[in-house]
C-alpha positions as a Markdown table, in Angstrom:
| # | Residue | x | y | z |
|---|---|---|---|---|
| 1 | Met | 14.6 | 10.8 | -0.5 |
| 2 | Gln | 13.5 | 8.4 | 2.3 |
| 3 | Leu | 11.9 | 5.3 | 0.9 |
| 4 | Phe | 9.2 | 3.5 | 2.8 |
| 5 | Arg | 8.7 | -0.2 | 2.3 |
| 6 | Pro | 5.4 | -1.5 | 3.8 |
| 7 | Val | 4.8 | -5.1 | 4.6 |
| 8 | Gln | 1.7 | -7.3 | 4.2 |
| 9 | Pro | 0.9 | -10.5 | 6.3 |
| 10 | Pro | 2.1 | -13.0 | 3.6 |
| 11 | Val | 5.7 | -11.8 | 3.9 |
| 12 | Leu | 5.9 | -11.8 | 7.7 |
| 13 | Lys | 8.0 | -14.7 | 9.2 |
| 14 | His | 5.2 | -16.4 | 11.1 |
| 15 | Ser | 2.4 | -15.8 | 8.6 |
| 16 | Gln | 0.7 | -18.9 | 7.4 |
| 17 | Met | 0.4 | -18.3 | 3.6 |
| 18 | Ser | -2.9 | -19.5 | 2.0 |
| 19 | Ala | -1.7 | -18.3 | -1.4 |
| 20 | Tyr | 1.7 | -18.1 | -3.1 |
| 21 | Tyr | 2.5 | -14.4 | -2.7 |
| 22 | Arg | 5.7 | -12.6 | -3.9 |
| 23 | Glu | 6.8 | -9.0 | -4.2 |
| 24 | Tyr | 9.1 | -7.5 | -6.8 |
| 25 | Ala | 11.0 | -4.2 | -6.6 |
| 26 | Pro | 10.4 | -1.5 | -9.2 |
| 27 | Ser | 13.1 | 0.0 | -11.3 |
| 28 | Lys | 15.1 | 3.0 | -10.1 |
| 29 | Arg | 13.0 | 5.3 | -12.3 |
| 30 | Leu | 9.8 | 4.4 | -10.5 |
| 31 | Glu | 11.0 | 3.5 | -7.0 |
| 32 | Gln | 9.8 | 6.9 | -5.5 |
| 33 | Tyr | 6.3 | 6.2 | -6.8 |
| 34 | Val | 5.9 | 2.4 | -6.6 |
| 35 | Ala | 6.5 | 0.5 | -3.4 |
| 36 | Cys | 6.4 | -2.9 | -5.2 |
| 37 | Tyr | 4.8 | -5.1 | -7.7 |
| 38 | Trp | 3.2 | -8.3 | -6.4 |
| 39 | Thr | 1.7 | -11.6 | -7.4 |
| 40 | Ser | -0.7 | -13.9 | -5.7 |
| 41 | Val | -1.5 | -17.3 | -7.0 |
| 42 | Thr | -3.9 | -19.9 | -5.6 |
| 43 | Gly | -4.8 | -23.4 | -6.7 |
| 44 | Glu | -7.6 | -25.6 | -5.4 |
| 45 | Val | -9.0 | -24.2 | -2.1 |
| 46 | Asp | -10.1 | -26.7 | 0.5 |
| 47 | Gly | -13.0 | -25.1 | 2.5 |
| 48 | Asp | -13.2 | -21.4 | 3.5 |
| 49 | Gln | -9.9 | -19.7 | 3.5 |
| 50 | Trp | -9.1 | -16.0 | 4.0 |
| 51 | Asn | -6.3 | -13.6 | 3.2 |
| 52 | Arg | -5.6 | -10.8 | 5.7 |
| 53 | Val | -4.8 | -7.4 | 4.2 |
| 54 | Ile | -3.7 | -4.6 | 6.4 |
| 55 | Pro | -3.3 | -0.8 | 6.1 |
| 56 | Asp | 0.0 | 0.2 | 4.6 |
| 57 | Gly | -0.4 | 3.8 | 3.4 |
| 58 | Cys | -0.6 | 2.7 | -0.2 |
| 59 | Val | -3.0 | 2.3 | -3.1 |
| 60 | Asp | -3.0 | -0.8 | -5.4 |
| 61 | Ile | -4.1 | -1.6 | -8.9 |
| 62 | Ile | -5.0 | -5.2 | -9.0 |
| 63 | Phe | -5.1 | -7.2 | -12.3 |
| 64 | Asp | -7.0 | -10.6 | -12.6 |
| 65 | Leu | -4.8 | -12.6 | -15.0 |
| 66 | Arg | -7.5 | -15.1 | -15.5 |
| 67 | Thr | -10.2 | -12.7 | -16.3 |
| 68 | Thr | -12.7 | -13.3 | -19.2 |
| 69 | Ser | -13.4 | -9.6 | -19.5 |
| 70 | Ala | -10.7 | -7.0 | -20.2 |
| 71 | Ala | -13.1 | -4.3 | -19.1 |
| 72 | Lys | -13.5 | -5.9 | -15.6 |
| 73 | Gly | -10.0 | -7.4 | -15.4 |
| 74 | Ala | -8.4 | -4.6 | -13.3 |
| 75 | Phe | -9.6 | -2.4 | -10.5 |
| 76 | Val | -8.2 | 0.1 | -7.9 |
| 77 | Ser | -8.0 | -0.8 | -4.3 |
| 78 | Ser | -8.3 | 2.3 | -2.2 |
| 79 | Leu | -6.3 | 3.5 | 0.8 |
| 80 | Met | -7.1 | 1.2 | 3.7 |
| 81 | Arg | -7.9 | 2.4 | 7.2 |
| 82 | Ser | -8.4 | -1.0 | 8.9 |
| 83 | Tyr | -7.6 | -4.6 | 8.2 |
| 84 | Glu | -9.8 | -6.8 | 6.0 |
| 85 | Leu | -10.2 | -10.5 | 5.7 |
| 86 | Met | -10.8 | -11.4 | 2.0 |
| 87 | Pro | -12.0 | -14.8 | 0.8 |
| 88 | Ile | -9.4 | -16.8 | -1.2 |
| 89 | Met | -10.8 | -17.9 | -4.5 |
| 90 | Gly | -9.6 | -21.1 | -6.0 |
| 91 | His | -7.5 | -21.1 | -9.2 |
| 92 | Gln | -6.8 | -17.4 | -9.0 |
| 93 | Ser | -3.8 | -15.4 | -10.4 |
| 94 | Leu | -3.4 | -11.8 | -9.5 |
| 95 | Phe | -0.8 | -9.1 | -10.4 |
| 96 | Gly | -0.7 | -5.9 | -8.4 |
| 97 | Ile | 1.0 | -2.5 | -8.5 |
| 98 | Arg | 1.4 | -0.9 | -5.0 |
| 99 | Phe | 1.6 | 2.9 | -5.3 |
| 100 | Tyr | 2.6 | 5.3 | -2.6 |
| 101 | Ser | -0.5 | 7.2 | -1.7 |
| 102 | Glu | 0.9 | 10.7 | -2.1 |
| 103 | Thr | 2.0 | 10.2 | -5.7 |
| 104 | Ala | -0.6 | 7.7 | -7.0 |
| 105 | His | -2.7 | 10.5 | -8.5 |
| 106 | Leu | 0.1 | 11.1 | -11.0 |
| 107 | Phe | -0.8 | 7.8 | -12.6 |
| 108 | Leu | -4.4 | 7.3 | -11.7 |
| 109 | Arg | -5.3 | 10.8 | -12.9 |
| 110 | Tyr | -7.7 | 11.4 | -10.0 |
| 111 | Pro | -7.2 | 12.3 | -6.3 |
| 112 | Ile | -7.3 | 9.2 | -4.1 |
| 113 | Ser | -10.1 | 10.8 | -2.0 |
| 114 | Leu | -12.5 | 10.3 | -5.0 |
| 115 | Ile | -11.6 | 6.6 | -5.2 |
| 116 | Asn | -11.7 | 5.7 | -1.5 |
| 117 | Gly | -14.7 | 3.6 | -0.5 |
| 118 | Asn | -15.6 | 2.8 | -4.2 |
| 119 | Arg | -14.7 | -0.2 | -6.4 |
| 120 | Val | -13.3 | 1.6 | -9.4 |
| 121 | Tyr | -12.4 | -0.4 | -12.5 |
| 122 | Leu | -9.2 | 0.7 | -14.3 |
| 123 | Glu | -11.2 | 1.1 | -17.5 |
| 124 | Asp | -13.0 | 4.1 | -15.8 |
| 125 | Leu | -9.7 | 5.8 | -15.2 |
| 126 | Trp | -7.6 | 4.8 | -18.3 |
| 127 | Gly | -10.2 | 4.0 | -20.9 |
| 128 | Leu | -9.3 | 1.6 | -23.7 |
| 129 | Gly | -5.7 | 1.8 | -22.6 |
| 130 | Ala | -6.6 | -0.3 | -19.6 |
| 131 | His | -7.9 | -3.0 | -21.9 |
| 132 | Arg | -4.6 | -3.2 | -23.8 |
| 133 | Ile | -2.7 | -3.5 | -20.5 |
| 134 | Val | -5.0 | -6.2 | -19.1 |
| 135 | Glu | -4.7 | -8.2 | -22.3 |
| 136 | Gly | -0.9 | -7.7 | -22.5 |
| 137 | Leu | -0.4 | -8.9 | -18.9 |
| 138 | Cys | -2.6 | -12.0 | -19.5 |
| 139 | Glu | -0.6 | -12.9 | -22.6 |
| 140 | Ala | 2.8 | -12.4 | -21.0 |
| 141 | Thr | 4.5 | -15.7 | -20.2 |
| 142 | Asp | 6.6 | -14.6 | -17.2 |
| 143 | Ile | 6.9 | -12.0 | -14.4 |
| 144 | Ala | 9.7 | -10.2 | -16.2 |
| 145 | Gly | 7.5 | -9.6 | -19.2 |
| 146 | Arg | 4.7 | -8.3 | -17.1 |
| 147 | Ile | 6.8 | -5.9 | -15.1 |
| 148 | Ala | 8.4 | -4.6 | -18.3 |
| 149 | Leu | 5.0 | -4.0 | -19.8 |
| 150 | Ile | 3.7 | -2.2 | -16.6 |
| 151 | Glu | 6.8 | -0.1 | -16.2 |
| 152 | Asp | 6.6 | 1.1 | -19.8 |
| 153 | Ser | 2.9 | 1.9 | -19.4 |
| 154 | Leu | 3.5 | 3.8 | -16.1 |
| 155 | Leu | 6.4 | 5.8 | -17.6 |
| 156 | Gln | 4.2 | 6.9 | -20.5 |
| 157 | Leu | 1.4 | 7.9 | -18.1 |
| 158 | Phe | 3.8 | 9.9 | -16.0 |
| 159 | Gln | 5.2 | 11.7 | -19.0 |
| 160 | Lys | 1.7 | 12.7 | -20.2 |
| 161 | Ser | 0.5 | 13.7 | -16.7 |
| 162 | Pro | -0.1 | 17.5 | -16.4 |
| 163 | Ile | 0.8 | 17.2 | -12.7 |
| 164 | Arg | 4.2 | 16.7 | -11.3 |
| 165 | Ala | 5.4 | 15.4 | -8.0 |
| 166 | Gly | 6.1 | 17.8 | -5.2 |
| 167 | Gly | 4.0 | 20.1 | -3.1 |
| 168 | Leu | 2.7 | 20.1 | 0.5 |
| 169 | Leu | 1.3 | 16.5 | 0.5 |
| 170 | Glu | 4.5 | 14.9 | -0.9 |
| 171 | Thr | 6.8 | 16.9 | 1.4 |
| 172 | Ser | 4.6 | 16.1 | 4.4 |
| 173 | Met | 4.7 | 12.3 | 3.6 |
| 174 | Gln | 8.5 | 12.4 | 3.3 |
| 175 | Tyr | 8.8 | 13.8 | 6.8 |
| 176 | Ile | 6.4 | 11.2 | 8.1 |
| 177 | Tyr | 8.4 | 8.4 | 6.4 |
| 178 | Glu | 11.7 | 9.8 | 7.8 |
| 179 | Cys | 10.3 | 9.9 | 11.3 |
| 180 | Arg | 8.8 | 6.4 | 10.9 |
| 181 | Gly | 5.4 | 7.9 | 12.0 |
| 182 | Ser | 6.8 | 8.9 | 15.4 |
| 183 | Met | 5.6 | 12.5 | 15.2 |
| 184 | Thr | 2.5 | 14.7 | 16.0 |
| 185 | Ile | 0.5 | 16.8 | 13.6 |
| 186 | Gly | 1.9 | 19.8 | 15.4 |
| 187 | Ser | 5.5 | 18.8 | 14.8 |
| 188 | Leu | 4.7 | 18.0 | 11.1 |
| 189 | Ala | 3.1 | 21.5 | 10.7 |
| 190 | Glu | 6.3 | 23.1 | 12.0 |
| 191 | Lys | 8.5 | 21.2 | 9.6 |
| 192 | Val | 6.5 | 22.1 | 6.5 |
| 193 | Asn | 5.7 | 25.6 | 7.8 |
| 194 | Tyr | 2.0 | 25.3 | 7.4 |
| 195 | Ser | -0.9 | 25.4 | 9.9 |
| 196 | Glu | -2.4 | 22.2 | 11.2 |
| 197 | Arg | -5.7 | 23.3 | 9.7 |
| 198 | Asn | -4.1 | 23.5 | 6.2 |
| 199 | Leu | -2.5 | 20.1 | 6.7 |
| 200 | Arg | -5.8 | 18.5 | 7.6 |
| 201 | Arg | -7.5 | 20.2 | 4.6 |
| 202 | Ile | -4.9 | 19.0 | 2.1 |
| 203 | Phe | -4.8 | 15.4 | 3.4 |
| 204 | Gln | -8.6 | 15.2 | 3.4 |
| 205 | Ser | -8.9 | 16.7 | -0.1 |
| 206 | Glu | -6.2 | 14.6 | -1.7 |
| 207 | Leu | -6.3 | 11.3 | 0.3 |
| 208 | Gly | -9.6 | 11.3 | 2.1 |
| 209 | Val | -7.9 | 10.7 | 5.5 |
| 210 | Ser | -6.5 | 12.9 | 8.2 |
| 211 | Pro | -2.8 | 13.3 | 8.6 |
| 212 | Lys | -3.1 | 11.9 | 12.1 |
| 213 | Glu | -4.6 | 8.7 | 10.8 |
| 214 | Leu | -1.9 | 8.3 | 8.1 |
| 215 | Ile | 0.8 | 9.0 | 10.7 |
| 216 | Arg | -0.6 | 6.1 | 12.8 |
| 217 | Ile | -0.6 | 3.8 | 9.8 |
| 218 | Ile | 3.1 | 4.6 | 9.0 |
| 219 | Gln | 4.0 | 4.2 | 12.7 |
| 220 | Phe | 2.3 | 0.8 | 12.8 |
| 221 | Gln | 4.0 | -0.3 | 9.5 |
| 222 | Ser | 7.4 | 0.9 | 10.7 |
| 223 | Leu | 7.1 | -1.2 | 13.8 |
| 224 | Leu | 6.2 | -4.2 | 11.6 |
| 225 | Gln | 9.1 | -3.6 | 9.3 |
| 226 | Glu | 11.7 | -3.6 | 12.1 |
| 227 | Leu | 10.2 | -6.7 | 13.6 |
| 228 | Phe | 10.2 | -8.4 | 10.2 |
| 229 | Arg | 13.9 | -7.5 | 9.5 |
| 230 | Gly | 14.8 | -9.0 | 12.9 |
| 231 | Thr | 16.2 | -7.2 | 16.0 |
| 232 | Glu | 17.9 | -8.2 | 19.2 |
| 233 | Ala | 15.8 | -5.6 | 21.1 |
| 234 | Thr | 12.8 | -6.8 | 23.0 |
| 235 | Phe | 9.3 | -6.2 | 21.5 |
| 236 | Thr | 8.6 | -3.6 | 24.3 |
| 237 | Asp | 11.8 | -1.7 | 23.4 |
| 238 | Val | 10.9 | -1.7 | 19.7 |
| 239 | Ala | 7.4 | -0.5 | 20.5 |
| 240 | Leu | 8.7 | 2.4 | 22.6 |
| 241 | Lys | 11.1 | 3.3 | 19.8 |
| 242 | Tyr | 8.2 | 3.9 | 17.5 |
| 243 | Gly | 6.1 | 5.9 | 20.0 |
| 244 | Tyr | 4.0 | 3.3 | 21.7 |
| 245 | Tyr | 4.1 | 4.5 | 25.3 |
| 246 | Asp | 2.7 | 1.3 | 26.9 |
| 247 | Gln | 1.6 | -2.2 | 26.2 |
| 248 | Ser | -2.1 | -1.4 | 26.0 |
| 249 | His | -1.3 | 1.3 | 23.4 |
| 250 | Val | 0.5 | -1.1 | 21.0 |
| 251 | Ile | -2.0 | -3.9 | 21.5 |
| 252 | Lys | -4.9 | -1.6 | 20.7 |
| 253 | Asn | -3.2 | -0.3 | 17.6 |
| 254 | Phe | -2.3 | -3.8 | 16.5 |
| 255 | Lys | -5.8 | -5.1 | 16.8 |
| 256 | Ala | -7.2 | -2.1 | 14.9 |
| 257 | Tyr | -4.8 | -2.5 | 12.0 |
| 258 | Tyr | -4.0 | -6.2 | 12.0 |
| 259 | Gly | -7.1 | -7.7 | 13.7 |
| 260 | Val | -5.1 | -9.7 | 16.3 |
| 261 | Ser | -2.7 | -8.9 | 19.1 |
| 262 | Pro | 1.1 | -8.9 | 18.5 |
| 263 | Arg | 1.7 | -12.2 | 20.3 |
| 264 | His | -0.2 | -14.0 | 17.4 |
| 265 | Ile | 2.5 | -12.7 | 15.0 |
| 266 | Phe | 5.6 | -12.2 | 17.0 |
| 267 | Ser | 7.2 | -13.5 | 20.1 |
| 268 | Thr | 6.7 | -10.7 | 22.7 |
């Protein structure tokens, strides 16, 4: 199975971090469903500061570890289609679970398409079980304890889920990951032996986005991943490797998903 590891601005080399952000790998039992766990902690904020969040093909559950209400202490962040600038709140402590979009429904119990565009509290999906998890995370004294609690909860949810991984959506996403987004809907349709029309229907029904749009997001993220890891190739060569046929193409895509041109992030 091809694992896809998206990146967010705080982990990029030249990102100016406004908050202390860190990612943690899931256990082997959950690595095909969870891209990572993450924490974001801020202290006193001087003036208006913003966190940039970019599309990564994933869906997050975000827990507020300083919440005063277990019912409102966690919510689902839907599949992003463009970048967002979010205000940094002072004295904030967040814990997140980043799910791969094609398997998130196994844990959330609902198709992602029903969540997109809405602020959905975890209580609405998991009931009182969400309260216990929020309270447990807030009471835990370290990240190891929080991850252990979350992994135990996720495994229990998975075991109780009437749905299992597999099917057209999951198979399609594995091909997209393997090709790093460098493919067309036509070539994807050939690989999974379904019509383009059926592919569009499944993606819209389950995720609320077209396969073309998700392919573009994975293509963009794959470019970021290689640049983040470091390469001796030029920026232009890396861009061509991932299907960006000219400079205007990659700049347009970067601005749509990151909000700035590549030269603001990497030496081009």
